[in-house]
N, CA, C and O of each residue as an XYZ file, in Angstrom:
852
protein
N     -59.705     51.898    -25.023
C     -59.164     50.652    -24.504
C     -58.006     50.180    -25.376
O     -57.968     50.443    -26.577
N     -57.066     49.482    -24.753
C     -55.934     48.886    -25.461
C     -56.061     47.373    -25.366
O     -56.252     46.828    -24.279
N     -55.955     46.700    -26.498
C     -56.068     45.239    -26.559
C     -54.915     44.736    -27.424
O     -54.807     45.098    -28.595
N     -54.060     43.905    -26.847
C     -52.843     43.490    -27.538
C     -52.848     42.026    -27.952
O     -51.787     41.430    -28.139
N     -54.046     41.436    -28.097
C     -54.101     40.024    -28.485
C     -55.362     39.782    -29.303
O     -56.464     39.725    -28.757
N     -55.196     39.643    -30.598
C     -56.319     39.336    -31.484
C     -55.788     38.724    -32.771
O     -54.599     38.810    -33.077
N     -56.701     38.101    -33.521
C     -56.306     37.293    -34.672
C     -57.079     37.680    -35.927
O     -58.207     38.169    -35.867
N     -56.437     37.445    -37.056
C     -57.033     37.736    -38.359
C     -56.987     36.474    -39.216
O     -56.655     35.395    -38.726
N     -57.318     36.616    -40.485
C     -57.245     35.486    -41.418
C     -55.812     35.047    -41.693
O     -55.600     34.059    -42.396
N     -54.835     35.754    -41.160
C     -53.457     35.300    -41.291
C     -53.207     34.066    -40.429
O     -52.200     33.380    -40.604
N     -54.129     33.777    -39.489
C     -54.081     32.486    -38.792
C     -55.508     31.954    -38.692
O     -56.097     31.600    -39.714
N     -56.080     31.887    -37.486
C     -57.400     31.260    -37.355
C     -58.526     32.241    -37.077
O     -59.616     31.827    -36.683
N     -58.286     33.536    -37.274
C     -59.362     34.504    -37.175
C     -60.221     34.485    -38.433
O     -59.809     33.963    -39.469
N     -61.410     35.054    -38.334
C     -62.318     35.049    -39.487
C     -62.364     36.406    -40.188
O     -63.064     36.547    -41.191
N     -61.643     37.399    -39.692
C     -61.672     38.748    -40.262
C     -60.329     39.101    -40.879
O     -59.280     38.787    -40.316
N     -60.361     39.753    -42.034
C     -59.124     40.298    -42.577
C     -58.654     41.437    -41.677
O     -59.468     41.994    -40.939
N     -57.366     41.807    -41.709
C     -56.866     42.822    -40.795
C     -57.650     44.132    -40.824
O     -57.846     44.747    -39.776
N     -58.101     44.572    -41.992
C     -58.850     45.830    -42.061
C     -60.133     45.765    -41.238
O     -60.508     46.741    -40.589
N     -60.811     44.608    -41.265
C     -62.043     44.496    -40.486
C     -61.742     44.318    -39.006
O     -62.530     44.751    -38.166
N     -60.633     43.697    -38.670
C     -60.214     43.650    -37.269
C     -60.109     45.076    -36.722
O     -60.641     45.386    -35.656
N     -59.422     45.930    -37.464
C     -59.254     47.320    -37.027
C     -60.594     48.028    -36.970
O     -60.867     48.752    -36.012
N     -61.431     47.837    -37.970
C     -62.728     48.505    -38.014
C     -63.594     48.117    -36.825
O     -64.207     48.984    -36.200
N     -63.654     46.840    -36.505
C     -64.501     46.386    -35.396
C     -63.905     46.778    -34.051
O     -64.644     47.056    -33.107
N     -62.602     46.804    -33.951
C     -61.981     47.288    -32.723
C     -62.296     48.761    -32.494
O     -62.586     49.174    -31.371
N     -62.240     49.538    -33.548
C     -62.602     50.955    -33.435
C     -64.046     51.119    -32.978
O     -64.336     51.956    -32.124
N     -64.950     50.327    -33.539
C     -66.361     50.411    -33.184
C     -66.593     50.061    -31.718
O     -67.544     50.550    -31.108
N     -65.735     49.220    -31.148
C     -65.845     48.850    -29.738
C     -65.155     49.843    -28.820
O     -65.161     49.671    -27.601
N     -64.554     50.886    -29.399
C     -63.935     51.933    -28.600
C     -62.464     51.754    -28.323
O     -61.926     52.404    -27.427
N     -61.796     50.890    -29.067
C     -60.374     50.671    -28.832
C     -59.574     51.866    -29.353
O     -59.874     52.429    -30.406
N     -58.559     52.233    -28.589
C     -57.656     53.313    -28.999
C     -56.350     52.783    -29.569
O     -55.693     53.460    -30.360
N     -55.976     51.579    -29.170
C     -54.756     50.954    -29.681
C     -54.947     49.450    -29.651
O     -55.651     48.918    -28.793
N     -54.310     48.768    -30.601
C     -54.464     47.321    -30.691
C     -53.235     46.716    -31.350
O     -52.493     47.384    -32.071
N     -53.043     45.423    -31.078
C     -52.027     44.644    -31.785
C     -52.695     43.422    -32.382
O     -53.490     42.754    -31.721
N     -52.377     43.134    -33.619
C     -52.859     41.923    -34.279
C     -51.749     40.881    -34.148
O     -50.640     41.067    -34.649
N     -52.069     39.786    -33.468
C     -51.049     38.823    -33.043
C     -51.439     37.415    -33.502
O     -51.881     36.592    -32.701
N     -51.273     37.157    -34.771
C     -51.678     35.853    -35.298
C     -50.745     34.744    -34.816
O     -49.598     34.984    -34.439
N     -51.281     33.523    -34.843
C     -50.530     32.357    -34.378
C     -49.344     32.090    -35.299
O     -49.478     32.042    -36.521
N     -48.180     31.917    -34.675
C     -46.975     31.688    -35.457
C     -46.146     30.523    -34.952
O     -46.150     30.204    -33.763
N     -45.437     29.897    -35.877
C     -44.469     28.848    -35.558
C     -43.368     28.933    -36.619
O     -43.386     29.870    -37.417
N     -42.417     28.006    -36.666
C     -41.340     28.153    -37.652
C     -41.808     28.183    -39.098
O     -41.088     28.676    -39.966
N     -43.001     27.665    -39.375
C     -43.456     27.560    -40.767
C     -43.976     28.871    -41.335
O     -43.952     29.060    -42.552
N     -44.450     29.788    -40.481
C     -45.156     30.953    -41.018
C     -44.769     32.283    -40.396
O     -45.387     33.301    -40.707
N     -43.768     32.307    -39.527
C     -43.429     33.537    -38.811
C     -43.092     34.676    -39.772
O     -43.589     35.791    -39.619
N     -42.250     34.392    -40.757
C     -41.862     35.435    -41.706
C     -43.061     35.900    -42.525
O     -43.229     37.100    -42.744
N     -43.882     34.980    -42.973
C     -45.067     35.349    -43.773
C     -45.979     36.285    -42.982
O     -46.402     37.322    -43.493
N     -46.275     35.926    -41.759
C     -47.169     36.755    -40.940
C     -46.599     38.152    -40.772
O     -47.271     39.142    -41.061
N     -45.372     38.231    -40.311
C     -44.854     39.535    -39.907
C     -44.478     40.414    -41.090
O     -44.664     41.630    -41.028
N     -43.962     39.842    -42.151
C     -43.635     40.674    -43.308
C     -44.892     41.347    -43.850
O     -44.837     42.494    -44.292
N     -46.014     40.649    -43.821
C     -47.273     41.227    -44.287
C     -47.946     42.099    -43.231
O     -48.508     43.146    -43.553
N     -47.888     41.669    -41.968
C     -48.602     42.406    -40.932
C     -47.934     43.734    -40.593
O     -48.621     44.701    -40.264
N     -46.632     43.796    -40.666
C     -45.945     45.072    -40.425
C     -46.444     46.116    -41.412
O     -46.748     47.244    -41.025
N     -46.527     45.749    -42.668
C     -47.018     46.681    -43.692
C     -48.494     46.995    -43.485
O     -48.904     48.152    -43.573
N     -49.293     45.963    -43.210
C     -50.730     46.178    -43.036
C     -51.019     47.099    -41.860
O     -51.855     47.996    -41.971
N     -50.344     46.894    -40.744
C     -50.606     47.724    -39.565
C     -50.175     49.168    -39.797
O     -50.845     50.097    -39.344
N     -49.074     49.356    -40.491
C     -48.632     50.711    -40.793
C     -49.666     51.440    -41.646
O     -49.997     52.594    -41.374
N     -50.168     50.775    -42.665
C     -51.126     51.419    -43.568
C     -52.502     51.561    -42.922
O     -53.137     52.606    -43.063
N     -52.972     50.540    -42.224
C     -54.299     50.593    -41.620
C     -54.337     51.575    -40.463
O     -55.306     52.318    -40.308
N     -53.296     51.582    -39.656
C     -53.264     52.522    -38.541
C     -53.242     53.963    -39.012
O     -53.915     54.824    -38.443
N     -52.480     54.217    -40.035
C     -52.431     55.571    -40.566
C     -53.750     56.016    -41.148
O     -54.131     57.178    -41.014
N     -54.457     55.095    -41.799
C     -55.731     55.451    -42.426
C     -56.860     55.596    -41.415
O     -57.769     56.403    -41.610
N     -56.807     54.815    -40.327
C     -57.922     54.798    -39.377
C     -57.759     55.781    -38.237
O     -58.740     56.196    -37.619
N     -56.519     56.155    -37.957
C     -56.274     56.999    -36.788
C     -56.165     56.206    -35.502
O     -55.894     56.785    -34.450
N     -56.367     54.895    -35.553
C     -56.208     54.026    -34.390
C     -54.804     53.447    -34.398
O     -54.337     52.975    -35.435
N     -54.125     53.476    -33.260
C     -52.787     52.906    -33.185
C     -52.897     51.395    -33.422
O     -53.607     50.694    -32.701
N     -52.191     50.910    -34.431
C     -52.299     49.513    -34.834
C     -50.904     48.932    -34.970
O     -50.086     49.441    -35.737
N     -50.629     47.871    -34.231
C     -49.273     47.344    -34.129
C     -49.212     45.882    -34.565
O     -50.146     45.118    -34.318
N     -48.112     45.493    -35.214
C     -47.930     44.089    -35.603
C     -47.378     43.272    -34.445
O     -46.534     43.742    -33.681
N     -47.860     42.058    -34.330
C     -47.347     41.169    -33.300
C     -47.485     39.731    -33.743
O     -47.823     39.445    -34.892
N     -47.219     38.834    -32.820
C     -47.349     37.406    -33.106
C     -47.632     36.679    -31.802
O     -47.184     37.100    -30.736
N     -48.377     35.585    -31.892
C     -48.568     34.686    -30.761
C     -47.885     33.363    -31.108
O     -48.398     32.588    -31.916
N     -46.745     33.112    -30.506
C     -46.022     31.867    -30.722
C     -46.838     30.752    -30.067
O     -47.141     30.814    -28.875
N     -47.189     29.737    -30.853
C     -48.267     28.827    -30.464
C     -47.892     27.363    -30.628
O     -47.484     26.939    -31.709
N     -48.032     26.586    -29.545
C     -47.916     25.121    -29.560
C     -46.562     24.621    -30.061
O     -46.472     23.498    -30.557
N     -45.518     25.421    -29.944
C     -44.206     24.948    -30.391
C     -43.482     24.280    -29.220
O     -43.821     24.546    -28.067
N     -42.504     23.429    -29.485
C     -41.697     22.895    -28.389
C     -41.071     24.034    -27.586
O     -40.594     25.006    -28.174
N     -41.063     23.937    -26.279
C     -40.543     25.038    -25.463
C     -39.147     25.518    -25.847
O     -38.848     26.705    -25.722
N     -38.294     24.614    -26.312
C     -36.920     25.000    -26.671
C     -36.887     25.987    -27.839
O     -35.883     26.671    -28.038
N     -37.983     26.069    -28.621
C     -38.013     26.972    -29.774
C     -38.525     28.367    -29.430
O     -38.453     29.274    -30.259
N     -39.036     28.544    -28.228
C     -39.701     29.810    -27.919
C     -38.733     30.983    -27.942
O     -39.033     32.013    -28.546
N     -37.598     30.851    -27.308
C     -36.659     31.978    -27.289
C     -36.181     32.356    -28.697
O     -36.267     33.529    -29.060
N     -35.681     31.407    -29.504
C     -35.235     31.813    -30.844
C     -36.363     32.374    -31.709
O     -36.126     33.283    -32.506
N     -37.580     31.854    -31.571
C     -38.684     32.395    -32.353
C     -39.054     33.799    -31.884
O     -39.379     34.658    -32.703
N     -39.009     34.036    -30.595
C     -39.296     35.379    -30.086
C     -38.256     36.379    -30.588
O     -38.597     37.498    -30.973
N     -37.005     35.978    -30.583
C     -35.951     36.867    -31.076
C     -36.119     37.132    -32.565
O     -35.930     38.259    -33.023
N     -36.475     36.097    -33.323
C     -36.688     36.283    -34.755
C     -37.887     37.192    -35.020
O     -37.853     38.028    -35.923
N     -38.945     37.023    -34.227
C     -40.139     37.853    -34.394
C     -39.809     39.324    -34.180
O     -40.254     40.177    -34.948
N     -39.044     39.622    -33.158
C     -38.675     41.028    -32.912
C     -37.830     41.576    -34.061
O     -38.000     42.723    -34.472
N     -36.917     40.747    -34.578
C     -36.085     41.189    -35.701
C     -36.921     41.457    -36.945
O     -36.552     42.284    -37.779
N     -38.040     40.763    -37.070
C     -38.930     40.945    -38.220
C     -39.920     42.092    -38.027
O     -40.698     42.393    -38.933
N     -39.902     42.728    -36.868
C     -40.736     43.913    -36.664
C     -41.910     43.736    -35.728
O     -42.756     44.627    -35.640
N     -41.993     42.618    -35.025
C     -43.102     42.436    -34.082
C     -42.960     43.409    -32.925
O     -41.926     43.439    -32.256
N     -43.995     44.203    -32.688
C     -44.011     45.117    -31.549
C     -44.446     44.392    -30.289
O     -44.016     44.746    -29.191
N     -45.290     43.388    -30.431
C     -45.804     42.631    -29.292
C     -45.564     41.148    -29.557
O     -46.036     40.607    -30.556
N     -44.833     40.498    -28.663
C     -44.578     39.059    -28.771
C     -45.289     38.368    -27.613
O     -44.996     38.611    -26.443
N     -46.235     37.499    -27.974
C     -47.032     36.742    -27.025
C     -46.684     35.264    -27.175
O     -46.334     34.809    -28.264
N     -46.780     34.535    -26.098
C     -46.715     33.075    -26.178
C     -48.047     32.505    -25.707
O     -48.607     32.939    -24.699
N     -48.541     31.527    -26.455
C     -49.780     30.815    -26.159
C     -49.515     29.903    -24.967
O     -48.916     28.836    -25.101
N     -49.979     30.350    -23.789
C     -49.650     29.649    -22.562
C     -50.382     28.335    -22.385
O     -51.126     27.892    -23.261
N     -50.153     27.713    -21.220
C     -50.623     26.360    -20.945
C     -52.084     26.344    -20.488
O     -52.403     25.876    -19.395
N     -52.961     26.866    -21.348
C     -54.388     26.813    -21.095
C     -54.833     25.383    -20.787
O     -54.269     24.423    -21.311
N     -55.849     25.252    -19.932
C     -56.316     23.917    -19.562
C     -57.204     23.288    -20.633
O     -57.574     22.120    -20.509
N     -57.555     24.036    -21.683
C     -58.485     23.509    -22.685
C     -57.800     23.100    -23.988
O     -58.480     22.756    -24.955
N     -56.458     23.131    -24.030
C     -55.723     22.694    -25.210
C     -54.471     21.947    -24.775
O     -53.976     22.173    -23.671
N     -53.949     21.063    -25.619
C     -52.759     20.279    -25.259
C     -51.457     21.029    -25.526
O     -50.648     20.600    -26.349
N     -51.260     22.127    -24.846
C     -50.031     22.911    -24.996
C     -48.876     22.147    -24.328
O     -49.054     21.597    -23.241
N     -47.694     22.106    -24.965
C     -46.581     21.364    -24.368
C     -46.230     21.842    -22.962
O     -46.150     23.045    -22.711
N     -46.022     20.899    -22.051
C     -45.577     21.259    -20.713
C     -44.235     21.962    -20.786
O     -43.373     21.597    -21.585
N     -44.067     22.965    -19.951
C     -42.844     23.757    -19.972
C     -42.959     25.022    -20.795
O     -42.040     25.841    -20.809
N     -44.094     25.193    -21.492
C     -44.280     26.384    -22.325
C     -44.282     27.655    -21.478
O     -43.618     28.631    -21.826
N     -45.024     27.650    -20.370
C     -45.084     28.855    -19.539
C     -43.695     29.281    -19.086
O     -43.319     30.445    -19.225
N     -42.942     28.344    -18.548
C     -41.611     28.667    -18.042
C     -40.696     29.144    -19.163
O     -39.963     30.116    -18.982
N     -40.723     28.483    -20.312
C     -39.862     28.889    -21.432
C     -40.189     30.297    -21.904
O     -39.291     31.068    -22.243
N     -41.478     30.634    -21.927
C     -41.880     31.978    -22.350
C     -41.392     33.028    -21.369
O     -40.897     34.082    -21.768
N     -41.532     32.737    -20.090
C     -41.098     33.698    -19.067
C     -39.583     33.856    -19.104
O     -39.067     34.970    -19.021
N     -38.882     32.752    -19.228
C     -37.410     32.824    -19.294
C     -36.951     33.576    -20.536
O     -35.904     34.224    -20.513
N     -37.724     33.498    -21.626
C     -37.364     34.206    -22.862
C     -37.668     35.699    -22.790
O     -37.208     36.462    -23.639
N     -38.434     36.126    -21.791
C     -38.737     37.541    -21.646
C     -39.680     38.085    -22.703
O     -39.536     39.227    -23.139
N     -40.650     37.268    -23.121
C     -41.644     37.763    -24.078
C     -42.485     38.843    -23.410
O     -42.377     39.061    -22.203
N     -43.313     39.512    -24.184
C     -44.117     40.592    -23.609
C     -45.266     40.064    -22.752
O     -45.473     40.527    -21.631
N     -46.011     39.094    -23.285
C     -47.223     38.613    -22.628
C     -47.258     37.094    -22.668
O     -47.014     36.480    -23.706
N     -47.565     36.495    -21.517
C     -47.883     35.075    -21.466
C     -49.403     34.968    -21.464
O     -50.059     35.289    -20.473
N     -49.953     34.510    -22.591
C     -51.402     34.466    -22.751
C     -51.994     33.270    -22.022
O     -51.397     32.195    -21.967
N     -53.180     33.480    -21.465
C     -53.972     32.432    -20.806
C     -53.086     31.309    -20.263
O     -53.079     30.206    -20.809
N     -52.335     31.587    -19.184
C     -51.334     30.628    -18.716
C     -51.869     29.464    -17.893
O     -51.088     28.695    -17.333
N     -53.181     29.322    -17.813
C     -53.744     28.151    -17.159
C     -53.359     28.047    -15.698
O     -53.452     29.024    -14.954
N     -52.925     26.856    -15.283
C     -52.585     26.612    -13.879
C     -51.125     26.994    -13.627
O     -50.294     26.169    -13.250
N     -50.860     28.241    -13.846
C     -49.547     28.841    -13.593
C     -49.108     28.529    -12.163
O     -49.936     28.477    -11.254
N     -47.805     28.323    -11.966
C     -47.305     28.078    -10.613
C     -46.859     29.385     -9.970
O     -46.628     30.387    -10.647
N     -46.746     29.346     -8.659
C     -46.302     30.549     -7.944
C     -44.881     30.925     -8.340
O     -44.573     32.108     -8.480
N     -44.010     29.935     -8.523
C     -42.637     30.249     -8.924
C     -42.596     30.869    -10.310
O     -41.771     31.746    -10.566
N     -43.471     30.433    -11.210
C     -43.542     31.037    -12.542
C     -44.051     32.472    -12.457
O     -43.560     33.350    -13.166
N     -45.022     32.709    -11.600
C     -45.529     34.072    -11.432
C     -44.439     34.989    -10.881
O     -44.299     36.128    -11.327
N     -43.674     34.498     -9.918
C     -42.571     35.293     -9.370
C     -41.537     35.617    -10.437
O     -41.029     36.737    -10.495
N     -41.223     34.636    -11.284
C     -40.237     34.863    -12.340
C     -40.783     35.818    -13.391
O     -40.027     36.605    -13.960
N     -42.083     35.762    -13.658
C     -42.659     36.698    -14.627
C     -42.526     38.129    -14.116
O     -42.261     39.051    -14.887
N     -42.711     38.303    -12.824
C     -42.502     39.649    -12.255
C     -41.055     40.090    -12.450
O     -40.798     41.217    -12.874
N     -40.116     39.208    -12.142
C     -38.693     39.551    -12.261
C     -38.316     39.869    -13.700
O     -37.541     40.794    -13.945
N     -38.852     39.117    -14.654
C     -38.451     39.250    -16.058
C     -39.310     40.235    -16.844
O     -39.080     40.434    -18.036
N     -40.294     40.852    -16.197
C     -41.117     41.834    -16.891
C     -42.075     41.246    -17.902
O     -42.422     41.899    -18.886
N     -42.512     40.005    -17.666
C     -43.485     39.347    -18.549
C     -44.877     39.534    -17.942
O     -45.097     39.224    -16.771
N     -45.804     40.037    -18.739
C     -47.148     40.324    -18.255
C     -48.033     39.085    -18.404
O     -47.984     38.391    -19.420
N     -48.837     38.822    -17.380
C     -49.766     37.694    -17.387
C     -51.120     38.169    -17.880
O     -51.574     39.258    -17.526
N     -51.758     37.353    -18.692
C     -52.995     37.770    -19.347
C     -54.238     37.317    -18.579
O     -54.362     36.161    -18.174
N     -55.146     38.266    -18.394
C     -56.534     37.987    -18.029
C     -57.317     38.074    -19.333
O     -57.294     39.102    -20.010
N     -57.999     37.008    -19.678
C     -58.550     36.891    -21.027
C     -60.070     36.833    -21.056
O     -60.709     36.317    -20.139
N     -60.628     37.370    -22.118
C     -62.064     37.257    -22.369
C     -62.407     36.006    -23.158
O     -63.586     35.723    -23.370
N     -61.424     35.260    -23.591
C     -61.649     34.144    -24.506
C     -62.323     32.968    -23.798
O     -61.891     32.533    -22.731
N     -63.376     32.474    -24.410
C     -64.083     31.317    -23.855
C     -63.129     30.141    -23.694
O     -62.262     29.931    -24.542
N     -63.276     29.379    -22.630
C     -62.386     28.264    -22.350
C     -61.117     28.731    -21.661
O     -60.855     28.348    -20.521
N     -60.334     29.546    -22.333
C     -59.100     30.048    -21.735
C     -59.379     30.840    -20.458
O     -58.545     30.869    -19.553
N     -60.535     31.476    -20.382
C     -60.854     32.333    -19.231
C     -61.184     31.534    -17.967
O     -61.336     32.124    -16.897
N     -61.296     30.217    -18.065
C     -61.658     29.406    -16.904
C     -60.667     29.545    -15.755
O     -61.032     29.346    -14.597
N     -59.423     29.881    -16.062
C     -58.417     30.006    -14.999
C     -58.046     31.465    -14.712
O     -57.026     31.724    -14.073
N     -58.852     32.411    -15.173
C     -58.571     33.815    -14.870
C     -58.417     34.054    -13.370
O     -57.502     34.759    -12.945
N     -59.309     33.469    -12.566
C     -59.256     33.695    -11.125
C     -57.956     33.195    -10.518
O     -57.377     33.852     -9.653
N     -57.496     32.038    -10.968
C     -56.231     31.480    -10.478
C     -55.062     32.385    -10.858
O     -54.210     32.690    -10.024
N     -55.026     32.813    -12.116
C     -53.940     33.688    -12.577
C     -53.954     35.000    -11.801
O     -52.906     35.481    -11.371
N     -55.131     35.575    -11.625
C     -55.244     36.847    -10.911
C     -54.787     36.718     -9.466
O     -54.081     37.588     -8.957
N     -55.187     35.634     -8.801
C     -54.811     35.487     -7.392
C     -53.299     35.345     -7.236
O     -52.719     35.904     -6.305
N     -52.660     34.604     -8.136
C     -51.206     34.472     -8.064
C     -50.508     35.795     -8.391
O     -49.498     36.141     -7.779
N     -51.052     36.520     -9.352
C     -50.453     37.805     -9.702
C     -50.518     38.772     -8.518
O     -49.545     39.467     -8.225
N     -51.649     38.813     -7.850
C     -51.790     39.682     -6.676
C     -50.829     39.237     -5.575
O     -50.191     40.071     -4.932
N     -50.727     37.939     -5.361
C     -49.864     37.411     -4.295
C     -48.391     37.701     -4.553
O     -47.651     38.022     -3.624
N     -47.962     37.591     -5.805
C     -46.533     37.689     -6.129
C     -46.108     39.062     -6.640
O     -44.914     39.348     -6.730
N     -47.071     39.907     -6.973
C     -46.732     41.195     -7.567
C     -46.501     41.137     -9.064
O     -46.048     42.114     -9.660
N     -46.810     39.996     -9.684
C     -46.699     39.913    -11.147
C     -47.704     40.860    -11.782
O     -48.778     41.102    -11.231
N     -47.355     41.382    -12.921
C     -48.210     42.376    -13.574
C     -49.077     41.718    -14.638
O     -48.699     40.716    -15.245
N     -50.249     42.307    -14.847
C     -51.252     41.710    -15.717
C     -51.667     42.658    -16.831
O     -51.503     43.874    -16.734
N     -52.211     42.068    -17.894
C     -52.903     42.814    -18.939
C     -54.223     42.107    -19.225
O     -54.362     40.902    -19.019
N     -55.183     42.886    -19.702
C     -56.459     42.323    -20.156
C     -56.462     42.306    -21.674
O     -56.158     43.314    -22.312
N     -56.811     41.139    -22.264
C     -56.934     41.014    -23.713
C     -58.164     40.180    -24.059
O     -58.639     39.386    -23.248
N     -58.666     40.372    -25.268
C     -59.830     39.594    -25.693
C     -59.471     38.298    -26.391
O     -60.258     37.352    -26.370
N     -58.284     38.234    -27.017
C     -57.963     37.079    -27.864
C     -59.053     36.931    -28.935
O     -59.529     35.830    -29.209
N     -59.430     38.058    -29.527
C     -60.543     38.082    -30.479
C     -60.208     37.314    -31.749
O     -59.113     37.428    -32.301
N     -61.184     36.529    -32.197
C     -61.090     35.790    -33.451
C     -62.230     36.123    -34.415
O     -62.119     35.874    -35.615
N     -63.317     36.679    -33.900
C     -64.544     36.841    -34.685
C     -65.253     38.137    -34.277
O     -64.895     38.741    -33.266
N     -66.247     38.567    -35.048
C     -66.901     39.866    -34.782
C     -67.425     40.042    -33.360
O     -67.336     41.140    -32.810
N     -67.966     38.992    -32.754
C     -68.540     39.145    -31.430
C     -67.549     39.138    -30.291
O     -67.952     39.198    -29.129
N     -66.261     39.067    -30.587
C     -65.258     38.923    -29.532
C     -64.707     40.243    -28.989
O     -64.033     40.247    -27.959
N     -64.976     41.336    -29.648
C     -64.419     42.616    -29.222
C     -65.263     43.165    -28.065
O     -66.483     43.272    -28.184
N     -64.623     43.507    -26.960
C     -65.369     43.896    -25.770
C     -65.253     45.391    -25.508
O     -64.140     45.892    -25.342
N     -66.367     46.122    -25.466
C     -66.324     47.495    -24.978
C     -65.822     47.517    -23.535
O     -65.792     46.487    -22.862
N     -65.434     48.685    -23.076
C     -64.819     48.822    -21.751
C     -65.700     48.266    -20.641
O     -65.187     47.614    -19.732
N     -66.991     48.499    -20.683
C     -67.862     48.008    -19.612
C     -67.867     46.481    -19.559
O     -67.910     45.898    -18.476
N     -67.824     45.846    -20.703
C     -67.749     44.384    -20.713
C     -66.413     43.912    -20.166
O     -66.354     42.945    -19.406
N     -65.348     44.590    -20.548
C     -64.026     44.243    -20.025
C     -64.013     44.356    -18.496
O     -63.431     43.510    -17.817
N     -64.644     45.386    -17.963
C     -64.682     45.552    -16.508
C     -65.391     44.391    -15.833
O     -64.951     43.923    -14.783
N     -66.480     43.923    -16.422
C     -67.196     42.795    -15.826
C     -66.332     41.535    -15.814
O     -66.350     40.776    -14.845
N     -65.579     41.314    -16.887
C     -64.700     40.144    -16.948
C     -63.592     40.258    -15.897
O     -63.268     39.280    -15.223
N     -63.023     41.433    -15.762
C     -61.979     41.656    -14.752
C     -62.539     41.452    -13.352
O     -61.901     40.809    -12.519
N     -63.722     41.992    -13.086
C     -64.336     41.801    -11.766
C     -64.639     40.325    -11.515
O     -64.579     39.865    -10.375
N     -64.963     39.588    -12.569
C     -65.220     38.167    -12.430
C     -64.005     37.374    -11.995
O     -64.135     36.246    -11.520
N     -62.824     37.954    -12.154
C     -61.581     37.334    -11.685
C     -61.205     37.840    -10.296
O     -60.064     37.682     -9.861
N     -62.175     38.453     -9.596
C     -61.977     39.002     -8.237
C     -60.984     40.151     -8.222
O     -60.258     40.348     -7.248
N     -60.961     40.901     -9.303
C     -60.142     42.105     -9.393
C     -61.060     43.316     -9.422
O     -62.278     43.177     -9.532
N     -60.477     44.498     -9.322
C     -61.243     45.738     -9.200
C     -61.134     46.584    -10.463
O     -60.356     46.280    -11.368
N     -61.922     47.643    -10.506
C     -61.804     48.593    -11.612
C     -60.419     49.225    -11.627
O     -59.865     49.491    -12.693
N     -59.859     49.466    -10.443
C     -58.501     50.012    -10.383
C     -57.499     49.041    -10.999
O     -56.559     49.459    -11.675
N     -57.701     47.739    -10.765
C     -56.836     46.738    -11.404
C     -56.975     46.793    -12.924
O     -55.987     46.687    -13.650
N     -58.212     46.958    -13.398
C     -58.444     47.043    -14.840
C     -57.723     48.250    -15.432
O     -57.135     48.159    -16.510
N     -57.768     49.372    -14.732
C     -57.068     50.570    -15.207
C     -55.561     50.336    -15.245
O     -54.885     50.760    -16.183
N     -55.038     49.658    -14.218
C     -53.601     49.367    -14.214
C     -53.225     48.459    -15.372
O     -52.154     48.612    -15.960
N     -54.098     47.514    -15.705
C     -53.814     46.641    -16.845
C     -53.726     47.424    -18.146
O     -52.930     47.093    -19.025
N     -54.535     48.449    -18.264
C     -54.450     49.305    -19.448
C     -53.136     50.089    -19.468
O     -52.525     50.265    -20.522
N     -52.713     50.555    -18.299
C     -51.417     51.234    -18.215
C     -50.277     50.280    -18.574
O     -49.312     50.667    -19.234
N     -50.403     49.033    -18.131
C     -49.372     48.029    -18.460
C     -49.315     47.775    -19.959
O     -48.234     47.630    -20.528
N     -50.486     47.721    -20.602
C     -50.504     47.523    -22.048
C     -49.813     48.684    -22.767
O     -49.064     48.488    -23.723
N     -50.081     49.880    -22.287
C     -49.416     51.055    -22.891
C     -47.899     50.955    -22.695
O     -47.132     51.304    -23.593
N     -47.476     50.486    -21.544
C     -46.039     50.341    -21.291
C     -45.401     49.379    -22.300
O     -44.296     49.627    -22.783
N     -46.096     48.289    -22.614
C     -45.565     47.354    -23.605
C     -45.345     48.053    -24.939
O     -44.319     47.848    -25.588
N     -46.296     48.870    -25.346
C     -46.188     49.560    -26.634
C     -45.091     50.616    -26.637
O     -44.580     50.986    -27.694
N     -44.735     51.094    -25.467
C     -43.717     52.149    -25.388
C     -42.325     51.613    -25.123
O     -41.380     52.390    -24.992
N     -42.182     50.306    -25.041
C     -40.853     49.723    -24.801
C     -39.930     49.996    -25.965
O     -38.771     49.583    -25.944
């Protein structure tokens, strides 16, 4: 399995990067990205350290391990410049923390992320149809998430993605040991969003495409 959204002690996760990789391997993951929460205060700190950590940990474990960032709770006007800076610092996967219904994310975040052409719009909450259409046009993948709370709108996101042709990825948004999902658990979560096993397989192909960009 490929999972491109998880956190370590570099932000609000409880595991150091080495244990993130170890537990992902135990759950059967073949590739992963560690995407800690970033804003103007810590972007350089996260990525300068995570680029090195992922290179060393991936080489030692045999699991493909990539550095990334989740741009989180920033004013929408900052999303594009932060995404560009993250890529310049070596982020392989750039995610934006979307407008989940369980947190006070600034309005306009979803649209700003899609317009910036980030890789993944995480847990986008009550995404609009026009935003889903633009995500398809701009190559931004919409996330179906295993994360408690954020997953409440998986069905809405999935239905809009199917209607508009927007592409999806499945991620755990793991923060702690119990958050890593083996493939069978991931399938149940995907089916819970009224999607099929074939959709789940396509989401894995989409994740691989992000890594090969």
